[in-house]
N, C-alpha and C positions, 0 to 999 in steps of 0.2 A: 564173291564179291568182293572188290576192295572195300572196306570201312573206313568213310572219311570224319574226320576228327571233327569237324562241326555238326556230325551229325546229335553228338549226346548235349549239344543245348538243343537242337531242335527236337528232338525225341523229349527231352525233360521240359522243354518250354510250355507252361499252360496257357499261355495266349497265343491265338493265331499270328501267323508269321508271315514275313515277305523277304523272299529270299531272291537278292540279285546277283547276278554276272554277265560276262559274258555267254556265248550260244559254246555248246558243247564241254561246259565245265561240268556236267554231272548231274543236274541240280533235279531235272524231271528225274534220272534213274533214282535220285538219294529219294526225293518224298514218294515217288510210285511203291518205294520198297517198305515204308510205314503204312503201306496197304489202304489207303485213302477210298470212304466210299462212296463219295461222287467224284469225279474226275472230268473237267471242263477244260480242255485242249483250244485254247483261241489259236493256235498255227494252223488248226484246219480250218479252211475257207469256210466249211457249208456250218461251222458249228461257230463260228466268228458272226456268220450271218444271220446264225437264229436269234445270237442273245444281242446283237445289235439292233434287231426291228423287232425281240420282245426281251423288254428290259427286266419286266417282272418276272420273266422265265425263270431266273435262279432261286429267284424266292419262293415261287412252288414247288421247284426241287428238292430243295432242304426242308420244307415242312412237309413234305410227301414222305419225305426219306427221316425225318424228326417222330413221326406219326408211327413209322411201322418199326421202330426199335427201341430198346428201353436202356441204350446207353448214349454217352457223347458223340455227333455225325461227325464225321471229318471231309473236307473238300478244298479238292486240289484247282486248283487254276492256275493253268500255265500261259505263258507270255499276257501276261494278263495288263501289259504298258500299251497291247493292242486294243483293248476297250475300256481306257479309263476310267470310266462314266459308271463301269461297274462295281468301284469300290464306294460308289452314293449306297446302290444297294447290299451290298454288303454291311457298311455301316448301319442300316438300319436292321440288318439281319442279327447283327452282333447286340445292339441296343437293345433287342426284345429279348433275344434268344443268347445269347453269352455263355448260359450253363450248357446249353445243349449242341453247340456245335464250334467246331475250330475250322479255322480256314489256313489253308498254307497255299500262299500265293508266289509265283516266282516270274522274275521279270530279267528282259537281257539289254532295257533301254530305261535307262534313268531321262531321258531327252524325252521320249515321248510321254512319258508321266506327267514331268514337268511340263510338256508343252500342251498338254489337255489340262492342265490346272485340276490336278490326280489329286481327290479327296485319300491321304498317306494315311487316315485314320491316325491321328496321333491319340495315347492314349489306349488304344485299343489292340494295336499289331505292335511284334516286335520286328526290327528289318536284321537283317545276318546278310554278308556278303561270302560271294563261295568265288574260289579261281580256280586255277589247274592244280595239280599234284603238286604237292609241297615234299623235302623229302624224308620230313618224319614221316609222314603219310605210306612213303614207299621204304622205313624203316629202317633210311638211310640208305639202302641199295639204290642206288640210283647210278647209272652211265653219265659221266659229263657230256662225252662225246656226241649221245644217243639226245641227250636233250635241248645239247646246242643245234642242234641240226635239224629235229623234228618237234622241240617242247614236250612240255608234260601233260598236254590235253589227256584226259582217261582213254577217251576211244581212239585214241591215236600212241599211246605209250604201251596197251598191250594187241595191236596190230601184230602177227605175226611176223613179218619181213619189213625192213627199211622200203623196200619200193611198194607196200603197201600202205605205208606210214604219209610216204610222199603224194603218192595219188589220191588218196584221204584229206589231205593237209590243199593242193591244189582244187578240190573239188570244194572245199570249204571256205575257201578264199573266193572263187568264182560266183559262189552262192552270193556269199554275204554283200559280194560287189554288186549283183543283181538285185539283193532284197532289198537294199539301202536304198538305191538308187531307184526303186518303185515306191517305198516308203517315203524318201523323202521329196518324191515328186522332181526329181532333180534328170530326168532321162532326156531333157533336153540339149543336155550337155554332157551327154555319155562318155565322149570321148576324152572331154578336156577333164572330167573325175576320173577317166582309167587312168590316163597318165598322172594325174595327182595320188591315187594311192598306190601306185607303182612308185612312185617319187619317196612317200613316204617310206615303204620298203627298202629301199636304199638308201636312206640317210637316218634310219632310224640310228639312235642313240646320240644324235647330232645337236646341235644347240638351234631351239627353233626360230626360224627366222621366216615370217608368213612372203614378207616381201620376194626373197631368194625361193620360195616354194611357187609361187604365183609366178615368177620369170621363167621358172623350169619347169613348169605343167602349160604354159604359154593360157594362161587365164588371168582373171581379174586377182587381184590382192583381196576384193570383197567376197568371192566365190570360194576363194581358198579359206577364207577366216571363217567364212559359214563351214564347209566341209570338213575341218580340223574340228571345228565344234562337234559335227556330229559324230565325226568318228570316236572324239572321245568322250561324249556321252553317251553313247551304243558301247563303252567299255572296251574298245579295242586300243585305243592308245592311252598311256596312262604320261600326264607329262611328271617331270623333276623339277620344281624348283630351287632356286639360288640360295644357298644359304647367305642370312645376312648376320650382321653385327652391328653393334654401336660404336664398334672403336672405328678408327679413320682411316682404314686400311684399304684399296682401292681394290673392290671386288669385280669381278664381271656377275651382272646378276640378269642376265637372260638363262630360262630353263631348257631346260633337255626335255625329249621324249621318247619314250620307247615304247615297243610294242606288248601287251599283255604277254604274251608268250611266242618264244622262240620258232615253233612249227609255223604259226600262223603269218609273220615276219617274213620267211623265208618262201612260203607257199606262194606269196604276194610275187615274189620274184622268179616262182620256179627253179629256186637255187638253193641247194640242202648240203653244198659242199662248205665246209667249214676250212674255208682256206686260210692262209697266215696274216693274210691284208683282214681278212673278216672276222677272226678268230677273237680278237681283242673285244670290238663294239660287242659280239654274239655274247661271249661270258658276262658283260658287263648285262646285259637285256637278263639274262638267266637269273642272276643273283638279284637285281630288282624284283623280278617275278617272282623269284622265291621268296624273299622279301613278304612283298605282298601275299603273297597265297597262304605263307605258313601265319603270320598275321589275321587273315579271314578265318584259318583253320583254328585258328582258337580265339578268335572273335575278341582279339587285342586291338585296342586304337594305334598307329603307328604312321610315323609321320617321315618320309624319305626326302632330302635335299643334296643338292650337289654345292661344290666347294672351289673355287677356282680364283686366282690372283689374275689382274693383268700383267702381272709379269710370267702367267702361263703355270703356278704352280698349282696343283690341285690336287683334290679327296674326292674319288669316285661317290660317294655316298655320306651324308650323316644323317644319322638315325637318331629319332626318340622315341622309345618304348618303354613301356612299363616306368617312367618315371626318370630314366637315364637317357645320357646323350651317347652316341658310338660314332665313331670316324671310323671307315670302315675303305679300305683301297683294296682292290680285287686284281688279279693279274690271271691272265692264263699261261702260266707256267709253272713248272715244276721245280723250278728254282726262284731263290728269292736273295736280294741282293741290298745293299746300304743306300744306293739309287733309288732302290723299289720303297723307299721309308723316306721318301725326301720331303711327299706332299705332307704326310703324318707328320713328320718334325714340324713343317711350316703351319700347322693348322694349329699344333699345340704352342708356338711362339704366341700366334695370332689371339685366337680365343682361349678369355680366361675362365668361360664356368666348366665344371665338371666331366668329364670326359674319359669313355674310355676307349684304346686305340685298338685296332684289329687291323689284319694284313692277311685275306683269303685268297689262296692258290689252289693249283692243281697238284700241287703236291703231300706227300702223305706225312712230313714231320710236322710235331704240330713244336713247336719253342717261344722262346719269348726274348726279344732285343730291346733291353732298356726295359719301357715303360709298353710294348707292343706287344701282342698275341699274335703271334704269327700260325694259322692254321689250316690244313685243309678247308675248302669252303663248307663243305657239309658238316664237319663236325663243329666247325664257326659257326655256323647259323645254328646249330641245336644249341649254343650254348650263351645265347642270347635270351633276354626275358622274357621267356612267351607269358608270363601270370600264368594259367594252370598249368601250361606246359611244362614249369620248372619242378 
């Protein structure tokens, strides 16, 4: 089994922890590999009902297990967001028996935890996040073409064939759509939500404009605003805010949005062809996904923004990481020209704070052009300041 980088932090953590991430990134597989003593899977309907009807059931199970062992008991609760009230019971157990029990909690929806006014156990648990496979976890051996078409979700990446990967991703997208509609009580407008989610896939990488989304989906702006919030807080969509500066230059201040994984976006469209008209956006999406997945893997805070002037000059990503600012332009090409560096050079003129300039592409030649480091995207990614990765 592939070892995930975040595993070392989770294994060494002396506190109980909450592991957040979208579905199918490998949260359950990782925690199950630690061989917890008790497993509660709230994704199973019967198990969910049992604990919902008997809130003290967990405490009884833990106390019984402690009584029958002479070491710390480990308890894994999967999809904890389905029953946020269970966190109150966990707090009581930790307050009374912190030395005797350690909880591993996983969740795929920050929304449900927030909406349920969940007790996130401040001071008692540590929170980690998990994303798709990053290049470092694959030892830098990552096929750009495969990642553009079907993403880097672990269960998808190791499928034997492209057809199997595509079939699984179509099923993933359909299941997600159905379950989120049921969970969020959206079934009265199933057709509208289906149009909305399909348009999101087609508009991946665009500037976020809720009014245009509503018009295209033929539903109200209020509905679209609520639905976008749902896909964002269930960790499927990632918003990229605009870089702002105190200088007087006129900048576009509207955010963009991307999917957390290329394969999921393509699965919604049932289109896995990396055509010339889609390759640029898919490459941007891949880089954003890899930036966040790598930051999660090393448990390193990261901020990613986009930069665009009203004159149309832009830099794909402005990244704050480990106390440094990076301006990163990406291009799905094996060649680089001076024209490709236009946005970085303009950014350098406008922004006066210390910054490192990077250009990532699919070519193999690493070089420097003035202050700009040009490299293959995988090698460029590994050279950022990832804290413990250095």
